[in-house]
Structures are given as structure tokens and as C-alpha cells.
N, C-alpha and C positions, 0 to 999 in steps of 0.2 A: 270864026264861027259865031253865029247869032244865038242868043238864048232861046229856050223853047217858047213857042207861042201856045195859046190855048188849044188850037187845033192840033199841034204836034203833041202836046201833052195828052190830049184825049185819045189820039191814035196809037201811041206807043203802048206796048203790052208790058206786064211785069217782067216777063222773060227777056224782052228786049232791053229793059232798063238794066237788068243784071249783066247782059252782054256789053252794054254801053260802059258800065263801070269796070268790067274786066278789061276791056280794050283801053280804057283810060289808065288803069294801073299798069298795063303792059307798056304803054307809052312812057309812063313815069319811070319804070324800072330800066328801060332802055334809053332814057334821057332824050326822048323824041317828042316832048310836049308841044302841044299846039301853040302857035304864036297868036295869042288872043289880044284883041284890043279891049282891055278891061274898062277903060274910060268910055268907050263906045257902048259897052254892055251896061254900064251905069245909066247912060241915057236911055238905052233901049228898054230897060226894066223899070224906069222911073214911074211909069203909069200902071204897072202891074207885074206880077211874078207868076210863073207857071212851072215850078220845079217838078222833077220826076221822082225824087226820092227824099226820104228823111233818114239820116244816119246818126245813130247813137254811138259815140266813141268816147275814149278817155281824154282827159285834159292834157295828156303827155305832149310835150312840145315837139316830139318827133312824128306825131300822128295827126296831121291836119288832113281831114278828108278831101277838101278841095284840091290839095296838092297831090296826095297819093293816088287820087282818081283822075287827075288832070281835068278838073272842072272849072268852069267860069262862074261869073256872077249870075245868080238866078237859077242855077241848076239843081240845087239841093238845099233842104233844110238840114242844119247840123245842130245836134244836141251833144254837149260835152260835159262830162262829170267824171270825177276820179273813180276808176274801176268800172266805168260804163254800166252802172247798175240802174235798176228801174225804181222810180217813185211815182206818186200820183201826178206831180207836175209834169214829169216827162211823158207819162201816158196821155195827159191832156194835150200836150204839144203834138204828140203823134196822131191823136184823133183829129186835131185841127188840120194837120198836114194831109191826112188821108181822106177824111170825110168832107172837109170844106175846101181844101186847096188842090185836091186831085192827084197827089203823088201816087205812084204805082208800086213803090217798094219801101218797106220798113226794114232797115238793115241795122243789126246790132254788131258792132265791130270791136272786138278786144284786140290786145296786142301782146307780144312777147315781152319779157323783162319789165313787167308792169309794177311800178312802185306801190300802187294800191293793193294789188294782189299780194305782193311781198309783205306789206304791212298786215294784211288780213291773215296770211299764213303764219306770221310770227306773233299774232295777238297784240299788235301795237295799239296803245291807247294814248291819244294826245288830243286834247281839246275837242272841237266839233268834228274833227276827222274820225274820232271813235265811232260816232253815229253812222258815218258813211261806210266805214270798214265793216261794221256789223251787218250791212246789207250784202256783203260778199261772203260772210262766214258760212252760209248754207253751201256754197260751192266748195269751200275748204273741207267742210264736214262730209260732203258727198264723195270726195275722192279718198277712198279708204283702202281698197284692195291692193296688196303688195307693198304697202308702206308702213313700216314700224314707226313708232312715235318720234324716234330720233331723225327720221327722214322726212317728216312732214313739216318742212320749213323752207324759207327762202334760199337756203344753201343747196337745195336739191332742184336743179333746173327741170328735171322731168316732172316732178311734183308740181312745180310752178306752172308749167305748160298745161298740164291736165286740169289744174284749178282754173286757169284762164279760160280754157275751152268750156269747162263745166259752167263757169259764170255766165258765158254767152248763152249756153243752152238754157240755163235756169231763167235768165232774163227774157228769153223768147217765150218760155212757158208762162211767165208772169204776164207778159203782154196778152197772150191768148186767154188766160184765165181771168185777168182783172179788167180787160177792156172788151166787153161784148161788141162794141162798135167795130174795133179792129178785127175781131174774130169773125164777125159777120161779113166784113169786106173781103177777108181772106177766103172764107168758105164760098163766097159767090164768085171768086176769081178776079175781083177788081184790084186786089193788091196781093203781093207776096210778102211774107215775113221771113227774114233770112238771117243767118249768122255768118260771121267772117272773122278771120284773125290776121292782123297785120304783123309781119315779121320785121322787127326793127333792124335785124341783121342784113336783110336783103332788099327791103322795100316791097316785097311781094305780099299781096293780099290773097289769103286762102279762103275760099268760100266753102261753107258747110252745106 
């Protein structure tokens, strides 16, 4: 498969990008990945790139977007940070990808059994990581109903899963609130902003 051209990028819709990623994840889960000539794609993208998505995900070694969506070179911008949270630098990267480079989908993808979520739930403080985990604390604080204080920690898988999902939801809210550029592109139908969860137990990506 060849990388996307400018014409292909312009013609594909946000919904079609979502389906493209879903089909790629299905291939990954069933071990039916495309046999890509990556070196050929290096050559084909040497003069320019026309990706169709930007994916914010965690740094977790098990969650590489190119692999879990069966993508090649030049298909997606990828932003990775512990706990897949939002900051101004990431918002700027998303604005570049959507406004200037023409991507059609902004995807925030969390994952199960996330170490950053675990640290935020347990109040871990260590070096500069403390600052990053504080960005996840609003998600921890938002998940309250049905959990006594002794159940609000990394030893409770259900609590962890709900915090992971809430962290994705709050990240999407911040994108729309703090980036008028991305909000305008979404409102006009030029892009979609979506959340997802990668299940490390199965390899399946669940879209929200």
C-alpha cells in the first residue's frame, strides 16, 4: 500500500478515517497485517507527507499506534506522553496537524492497566513525573460514585478503568475548550475529535 497523497487526504472524510483505523485494528487483532514495503514508503514520503489522523496516546511500550492500527509511514501524526494528557505543546501539535497539514481525525487514546493512571490514583510523587500525574488528578477526582476511599486506588481494576476513560473524556473537553482552532474545525465538519481505549489484554481498540 502506498501512503496517502494530497488528493486522497482531501477526499477522505473524518468518518472514513475512523473506519480506516477500525479496520487496521481488526487486522492487528487477527494477525493479518498488511505486508508493507516500509523502505519504499520512506522514499514515497521523502518530498511530503499527507497523514489522515493525529493520535495522542501514552508512552506505554505496548501501545504503539502505528502497530495497533496497522499503519505505515506517513499515515498518522503520533503524540505520546505518560497518561495521554493535554498540555499547550500537544494542543499546538494538534493544531498544526489539523489546520496546516490536513488531518481529518484527532484521536485521544488511553489504555487499560496504565502506569500513569495507577500513579495518579495512588498519589505518587517522584521528580518531574509529579507534574505530569497532577494533570491526571482531575480524572481521579471525577470518579466518585460508588467508591469508598479504600477502593480509590490502583488495586481496584474497576476504578482504574473508569479513571482511564474519564481521563480521555476530560482530555477531549480540554481540546475543545482550549483550542478554538480545533473546535472550529470540528464544528464545521472538517475534523472529528474522538476518544478510544486500547485494551492491553486483547489488543482491541474500543472507540467512544
